[in-house]
Structure formats: C-alpha cells, structure tokens
C-alpha positions as CSV (number, residue, x, y, z in Angstrom):
1,M,58.4,101.1,128.3
2,S,58.0,104.4,130.1
3,M,60.1,107.1,128.5
4,A,61.1,110.5,129.8
5,R,59.9,113.4,127.7
6,G,61.0,117.0,127.4
7,G,59.4,119.8,129.4
8,A,57.5,118.9,132.5
9,D,58.4,115.2,132.4
10,C,62.1,115.9,132.1
11,P,63.9,116.0,135.5
12,F,66.2,118.7,134.1
13,G,63.4,120.9,132.9
14,S,64.3,120.6,129.3
15,N,61.7,121.9,126.7
16,F,63.5,120.2,123.7
17,Y,61.4,117.9,121.6
18,P,61.4,114.3,122.9
19,G,63.7,111.7,121.3
20,P,62.8,108.0,120.9
21,F,64.9,107.0,123.9
22,G,64.1,109.9,126.3
23,C,64.8,113.7,126.3
24,S,66.9,114.4,123.2
25,E,68.4,117.5,124.8
26,C,69.7,116.3,128.1
27,Q,69.7,112.6,127.1
28,F,68.0,111.6,130.3
29,V,66.4,108.2,130.1
30,G,64.2,106.6,132.6
31,A,65.2,103.6,134.8
32,S,63.2,101.3,132.5
33,F,65.7,102.0,129.7
34,R,68.7,100.8,131.7
35,V,68.6,97.5,129.8
36,E,71.2,98.0,127.1
37,L,69.8,98.8,123.7
38,F,71.9,96.2,122.0
39,E,70.6,93.6,124.4
40,Q,67.0,94.6,123.4
41,I,68.0,94.0,119.8
42,R,69.3,90.5,120.7
43,R,66.3,89.6,122.8
44,A,63.8,90.7,120.2
45,A,65.6,88.8,117.5
46,A,65.6,85.6,119.6
47,D,61.8,86.1,120.3
48,V,61.1,86.5,116.6
49,A,63.2,83.3,115.9
50,K,60.9,81.4,118.3
51,R,57.7,82.6,116.6
52,A,59.0,82.7,113.0
53,K,56.9,81.1,110.2
54,W,58.7,82.3,107.1
55,V,62.3,81.7,108.1
56,R,63.8,79.0,110.1
57,L,67.3,78.4,111.6
58,N,69.0,75.2,110.5
59,E,71.0,74.0,113.5
60,E,73.0,71.4,111.6
61,R,74.2,73.9,108.9
62,L,74.9,76.6,111.6
63,N,77.2,74.1,113.4
64,A,78.9,73.3,110.1
65,L,79.5,76.9,109.4
66,A,81.0,77.4,112.9
67,D,83.3,74.5,112.3
68,A,84.4,75.9,108.9
69,L,85.1,79.3,110.3
70,A,86.9,78.0,113.4
71,D,89.2,76.0,111.1
72,T,90.3,79.1,109.2
73,L,90.9,81.3,112.3
74,A,94.6,81.9,112.4
75,G,97.0,81.9,115.3
76,D,97.4,79.7,118.4
77,R,95.3,82.1,120.4
78,G,92.4,82.0,117.9
79,E,92.9,85.6,116.9
80,F,90.4,87.1,114.5
81,H,91.6,87.8,111.0
82,A,88.7,89.1,108.8
83,D,90.7,89.0,105.6
84,K,91.3,85.2,106.1
85,L,87.8,84.5,107.2
86,A,86.4,86.3,104.2
87,G,87.4,83.4,102.1
88,P,84.2,81.4,101.5
89,P,83.5,77.7,101.9
90,A,83.6,75.3,98.9
91,Q,80.3,76.3,97.4
92,A,81.1,80.0,97.1
93,S,83.4,81.8,94.8
94,T,86.0,84.5,95.7
95,T,85.3,86.6,92.6
96,T,82.8,89.4,92.2
97,E,80.1,89.7,89.6
98,E,82.7,91.4,87.4
99,G,85.2,88.6,87.8
100,S,87.7,90.5,90.0
101,T,88.8,89.4,93.5
102,A,86.2,90.1,96.1
103,L,86.9,93.3,98.1
104,A,88.5,92.8,101.4
105,P,87.0,94.6,104.4
106,S,90.0,97.0,104.5
107,L,89.0,98.4,101.0
108,D,85.7,99.8,102.2
109,P,85.9,103.6,101.7
110,A,84.1,104.1,105.0
111,H,87.3,102.8,106.7
112,D,89.8,105.0,105.0
113,R,91.7,107.7,106.8
114,R,91.4,111.0,104.9
115,A,93.8,114.0,105.1
116,D,92.7,114.9,108.6
117,A,90.5,113.8,111.4
118,D,87.7,116.3,110.6
119,S,87.5,115.2,107.0
120,T,87.5,111.5,108.0
121,L,84.7,112.1,110.5
122,A,82.6,114.1,108.0
123,F,83.0,111.4,105.4
124,V,81.9,108.5,107.7
125,L,78.9,110.4,109.1
126,T,77.9,111.7,105.6
127,L,78.3,108.3,104.0
128,D,76.4,106.3,106.6
129,A,73.6,108.8,106.4
130,V,73.0,107.5,102.9
131,N,74.0,103.9,103.6
132,F,70.7,102.4,102.5
133,G,68.7,101.9,99.3
134,S,69.4,98.2,98.4
135,G,65.8,98.0,97.2
136,W,66.6,100.5,94.5
137,F,70.1,99.3,93.7
138,P,69.1,97.2,90.7
139,H,68.0,100.5,89.1
140,L,71.1,102.6,89.8
141,R,73.7,103.4,87.2
142,K,76.6,101.6,88.7
143,R,80.3,102.6,88.7
144,S,82.3,100.2,86.5
145,G,82.7,96.9,88.3
146,Q,81.0,98.1,91.5
147,S,78.0,97.1,93.6
148,G,75.3,99.5,94.6
149,Y,77.0,100.2,98.0
150,F,80.4,100.7,96.4
151,T,78.9,102.9,93.8
152,I,77.5,105.2,96.5
153,A,80.6,105.1,98.7
154,G,82.9,105.6,95.7
155,G,80.9,108.5,94.4
156,L,81.0,110.3,97.7
157,K,84.7,109.6,98.1
158,N,85.3,111.2,94.6
159,Y,83.3,114.2,95.6
160,F,85.2,114.7,98.9
161,D,88.5,114.2,97.0
162,R,87.6,116.9,94.5
163,H,85.6,119.4,96.5
164,G,86.2,118.6,100.2
165,A,83.7,117.7,102.8
166,L,80.0,118.6,102.6
167,A,79.5,121.1,105.4
168,P,76.5,120.6,107.7
169,S,75.0,123.9,106.3
170,T,75.2,122.5,102.8
171,L,73.7,119.2,103.9
172,A,70.8,121.0,105.6
173,A,69.7,122.5,102.3
174,I,70.5,119.8,99.8
175,Q,68.0,118.5,97.2
176,G,67.6,115.3,95.3
177,D,69.0,116.6,92.0
178,E,72.2,117.6,93.8
179,C,72.5,114.1,95.2
180,A,72.0,112.7,91.7
181,R,74.9,114.7,90.4
182,I,77.2,113.6,93.2
183,F,76.3,109.9,92.6
184,D,76.2,110.2,88.8
185,Q,72.5,109.4,88.5
186,S,70.0,111.0,86.1
187,P,68.0,113.7,87.9
188,G,64.2,113.0,87.9
189,L,64.6,109.5,86.4
190,A,62.5,107.1,88.6
191,P,63.0,104.8,90.4
192,A,66.6,105.9,91.1
193,S,65.4,109.5,91.6
194,E,63.2,108.3,94.5
195,L,66.4,107.1,96.3
196,M,68.2,110.4,95.5
197,D,65.3,112.3,97.2
198,L,65.6,110.1,100.2
199,F,69.4,110.6,100.3
200,A,68.7,114.4,100.3
201,R,66.2,114.1,103.1
202,S,68.6,112.1,105.2
203,W,71.4,114.6,104.6
204,R,69.1,117.5,105.5
205,D,68.2,115.8,108.7
206,L,71.8,115.2,109.6
207,G,72.8,118.8,108.6
208,A,69.9,120.2,110.7
209,M,70.8,118.1,113.7
210,V,74.5,119.0,113.6
211,N,73.7,122.7,113.1
212,T,71.0,123.1,115.8
213,R,72.3,120.6,118.4
214,F,76.0,120.6,118.0
215,G,77.0,124.1,116.8
216,G,77.7,123.0,113.2
217,S,80.3,120.5,114.4
218,F,80.4,116.8,113.4
219,A,82.9,116.4,116.2
220,G,80.4,117.8,118.7
221,L,77.8,115.1,117.6
222,V,80.2,112.2,118.3
223,E,81.7,113.8,121.4
224,A,78.2,114.0,122.9
225,A,78.1,110.2,122.9
226,D,81.1,110.2,125.3
227,H,82.8,107.1,123.8
228,S,79.5,105.1,124.0
229,A,78.2,103.3,120.9
230,E,74.8,103.0,122.6
231,A,74.7,106.7,123.2
232,L,75.6,107.5,119.6
233,V,72.9,105.1,118.3
234,R,70.4,107.0,120.5
235,I,71.5,110.3,119.1
236,L,71.3,109.2,115.5
237,A,68.0,107.5,116.1
238,E,66.4,110.9,116.8
239,M,66.5,111.4,113.1
240,P,63.4,109.7,111.5
241,L,65.2,107.8,108.8
242,Y,67.4,106.1,111.4
243,R,64.5,104.8,113.5
244,D,64.9,101.2,112.5
245,V,62.2,99.5,114.6
246,E,59.4,97.3,113.3
247,R,56.3,95.8,114.9
248,Y,56.0,92.0,114.8
249,G,52.7,91.0,116.4
250,D,52.9,92.4,119.9
251,L,56.7,92.7,119.8
252,D,58.8,95.8,118.9
253,V,61.8,94.6,117.0
254,P,64.7,97.1,116.8
255,F,67.6,96.7,114.4
256,Y,69.2,100.2,114.1
257,K,71.4,98.9,111.3
258,R,72.7,102.3,110.1
259,A,73.2,103.8,113.5
260,Q,75.2,100.7,114.6
261,I,77.3,100.6,111.5
262,T,78.2,104.2,112.0
263,C,79.9,103.3,115.2
264,S,81.7,100.4,113.6
265,D,82.9,102.5,110.6
266,L,84.2,105.2,112.9
267,A,86.1,102.6,115.0
268,S,87.6,101.3,111.8
269,A,88.4,104.6,110.3
270,F,90.0,105.9,113.5
271,R,91.6,102.6,114.5
272,G,89.7,102.6,117.7
273,S,90.9,105.9,119.0
274,S,89.7,109.5,119.1
275,F,86.3,109.7,117.3
276,G,86.5,105.9,116.9
277,R,86.8,105.0,120.5
278,F,83.7,103.3,121.9
279,D,84.0,101.5,125.2
280,D,81.0,99.3,124.4
281,L,81.8,98.7,120.7
282,D,81.9,94.9,121.3
283,A,78.2,95.0,122.3
284,L,77.2,95.8,118.7
285,T,75.0,93.2,116.9
286,I,75.3,92.6,113.1
287,F,74.1,95.3,110.8
288,A,71.0,93.6,109.5
289,D,70.5,94.2,105.8
290,N,69.5,92.1,102.8
291,L,72.9,90.6,102.0
292,V,74.0,88.9,105.3
293,P,70.7,87.0,105.5
294,H,71.2,86.0,101.8
295,V,74.7,84.6,102.5
296,L,73.3,82.7,105.5
297,R,70.6,81.2,103.4
298,R,73.0,80.2,100.7
299,E,75.1,78.6,103.4
300,G,72.0,76.6,104.4
301,V,71.9,78.3,107.9
302,L,68.6,80.0,107.1
303,D,65.7,78.1,105.5
304,Y,63.1,80.2,103.8
305,D,59.5,79.3,103.2
306,S,59.1,78.0,99.6
307,D,56.7,80.8,98.6
308,L,58.9,83.5,100.1
309,L,61.9,82.0,98.2
310,R,59.8,82.0,95.0
311,R,58.9,85.7,95.5
312,I,62.5,86.6,96.1
313,R,63.8,84.7,93.1
314,S,61.2,86.4,90.9
315,E,62.5,89.7,92.3
316,E,59.2,90.7,93.9
317,L,59.7,93.5,96.4
318,I,59.2,92.4,100.0
319,A,57.3,95.0,102.0
320,L,59.0,96.8,104.8
321,G,57.6,95.7,108.2
322,S,55.9,92.6,106.8
323,P,56.3,89.5,108.9
324,E,58.6,87.8,106.4
325,E,60.8,90.9,106.1
326,I,61.2,91.2,109.8
327,E,61.9,87.5,110.1
328,I,64.7,87.6,107.5
329,R,66.6,90.3,109.3
330,A,65.8,89.1,112.9
331,L,66.8,85.5,112.1
332,A,70.1,86.8,110.6
333,V,70.8,88.7,113.9
334,H,70.0,85.6,116.0
335,A,71.9,83.2,113.8
336,V,75.1,85.3,114.0
337,E,74.7,85.7,117.8
338,R,74.6,81.9,117.9
339,L,77.5,81.6,115.5
340,S,79.6,84.0,117.7
341,A,78.8,81.9,120.8
342,M,79.7,78.7,119.0
343,L,83.1,80.1,117.9
344,T,83.8,81.2,121.4
345,N,83.0,77.7,122.7
346,R,85.4,76.3,120.1
347,G,88.2,78.6,121.4
348,R,88.0,80.8,118.3
349,P,86.2,84.0,119.5
350,A,84.7,86.3,116.9
351,L,82.3,89.1,117.6
352,P,79.0,89.5,115.8
353,R,80.2,92.8,114.2
354,Q,83.3,91.0,112.9
355,L,81.3,88.1,111.5
356,D,79.0,90.6,109.8
357,S,82.0,91.9,108.0
358,V,83.1,88.4,106.9
359,L,79.6,87.5,105.7
360,W,78.9,90.8,104.0
361,H,82.2,90.6,102.0
362,R,81.5,87.0,101.2
363,G,78.3,88.2,99.7
364,Q,80.2,90.2,97.1
365,S,81.2,87.0,95.4
366,R,79.9,86.0,92.0
367,A,78.4,82.8,93.5
368,M,76.5,84.7,96.1
369,K,75.2,87.2,93.6
370,S,74.2,84.6,91.1
371,E,70.8,84.3,92.8
372,P,68.5,87.3,93.8
373,R,68.3,88.3,97.4
374,H,65.3,90.0,99.0
375,R,64.7,93.6,98.1
376,T,62.9,96.0,100.3
377,R,62.6,99.7,99.6
378,C,63.4,101.5,102.9
379,T,65.8,103.9,104.5
380,Y,67.3,101.3,106.9
381,Y,69.4,99.2,104.6
C-alpha cells in the first residue's frame, strides 16, 4: 500500500513525522487507503480463516450459537438487549470466579459518566491506554472479587475519585512505580512490574501526543477525528503501543483492539453524543483479545489444534505474532462477523461490537474461567 509521508511527499507540505496511515499532521491519506480500515480488518481475518492450521471454525456450532442468541433477543422488532443476551447457554454459568453474579455490560467503569464531560473523557482515554496486559494478569494482585481488567479499571476509577483526572502533563512524565501505586501493585516486583512499566510508557505516549498535537486537551484529540471512529483509530495508532498489526505469511493482519474499543467506550460513556458520537461506529469489528476467542472455543464455535490446546491448558505463554496467536484472534473476528450476519438473516440483527460485549461478559462466568485461556504478553490486549 502506498502511503503519503510528511515533508516532500505530503501534498500540504507538512514536515511532521509520518503516521502509519499517512501524514500524522494533516491526516492526508493516499487514494489507496480509501478502503475503510475496518473492512481491511474483516478481509484479513477472513483470509486468515481460509489458511488457518491451528484454529478452525465449526459451522455447525456457529449456527447453533446463532439460533440460541436469536431466541433470546427480546421484542417483536428483534431489538438488541445486551443484558439479556449476556445470559449464557446451558453449559455456562452466570456466576463469576468468586461466586457473584456476572457483571453486566453497564457496570464497566469505562462506561460510567463522571462529574463532567472533561473528566469522563479523560477517564476513558486514560483507561484504554492501559487496557492491555492479560498475559500478566495471573501475576497481578487483584482487587477483591475482581478480574484483571476490573482490577485495573477499578484502581483507576478510585484514583480519579480521590485525586481527579491525570493531566496530560502528568501522564507524559509518569513512571512504572507511580503506576504500581495507582493499581496497588508492588513496585519492582516482576513480572507485574513489567506491566506497570508498559502502562507508564503507554501513558507517556498519550500525554506527549495530547500535549504536542492537541494543545494539552483530550477534547482536542477526539475532536480531531470529526465524529469518525476510523479517524480516531488512525490517530491513536500513531502511538507505537496501539499499532496492533501482525504479519501472517505474506499477509498483514490488523486488529487495532484498543483503538477500536476506545471508540466504543466513548460511545457508551457519552450515550452516543458529544465526544461519543461516531458516524461510523457500527463499522467496528470485535475487540480481539484472549477472552472472546476462549468463549467461542468453549461454545464449540472454534476448534483448536490439540497441541495448541495442550499448551494453553498448561498455561504456556503463546508468542505474540506467532501463527497460532494470530489465528486465535483472527478466527474470533471472522466468527463474530459470520454470527452477526446469521442473526441479521434470522431477523435479529446484532452488530459485531455488541456481540463482543455479550461474549466478553459471558467470559466472566465461573464456567468460562474454569479452564485456562491463551496468554500472550503484549500491549494490544
């Protein structure tokens, strides 16, 4: 793909450093980029599904899951109700590891409205900048009764409640030990300290971008996207830890999990208006992590190679960018795209991002967590 670059290659004469999708100052992209980014994600996932050796899609179980979800969609018009769909099929439990009722999508701190719009915006952007680390989560000191994600989200919420938002200038200079204090981890104690250092690096990147590009304003960052989720993903992907693209043979496979989920979280927190209005929000794919594929495997929708399954069950780390790791995530993207289409054909439409929420929250159940899921140490999920 031919990309515009800053300086001489930029039609607007910009000298700013090049972003991964064109000039990161004027946001010019060449004609070859006019294919929507989200469509690139879908096409790449479908291509991986055709070539996959480690993970296969089970058509029979996919149809069964579509039937089960269609049956639980409420309303004569087939309206989508995530809270109802979050109830799992017969083989899954509705209780968490700790025995409490599984958290509904509305209880995610990322979707809360805070005291004012600026604080809400700062919280969502700051949280999603550290919305990764599942490969380290088994080694985190968890909040009582909480998963790794809710430990991080809850820790940041408590900090905001007590001290207010972390300013971009603070983020730009933060260190791992400070992150450890915010998230109640032991400074310098590996392997959790490795994650805290990465959190600090991601926050420094965010703070630096907001300060240098957007005048120290989180609002300026989101407003630069002009109500386009694709544009916001492009902006966020200029930061190295958001560049969620892997190489599979001769194929580039983009996921952009954290950049995409930032758009979705903003839409939820702002109820689709103001900083949460994205005119192309429905084009988002799922937010490919390690939990949604696990739920799909437990539902029988994804079949894993026996050796891969053995390694996962023995809690062996799966290398980032390995064929099996890419296939796990790509097949999950493709499966949910197929699932969404099946539900539409059944007269019960549900978008991939909505199904992601259903499957992710289903993954919080005791039954789903009774068996290990794949763990990869990376900054993408």
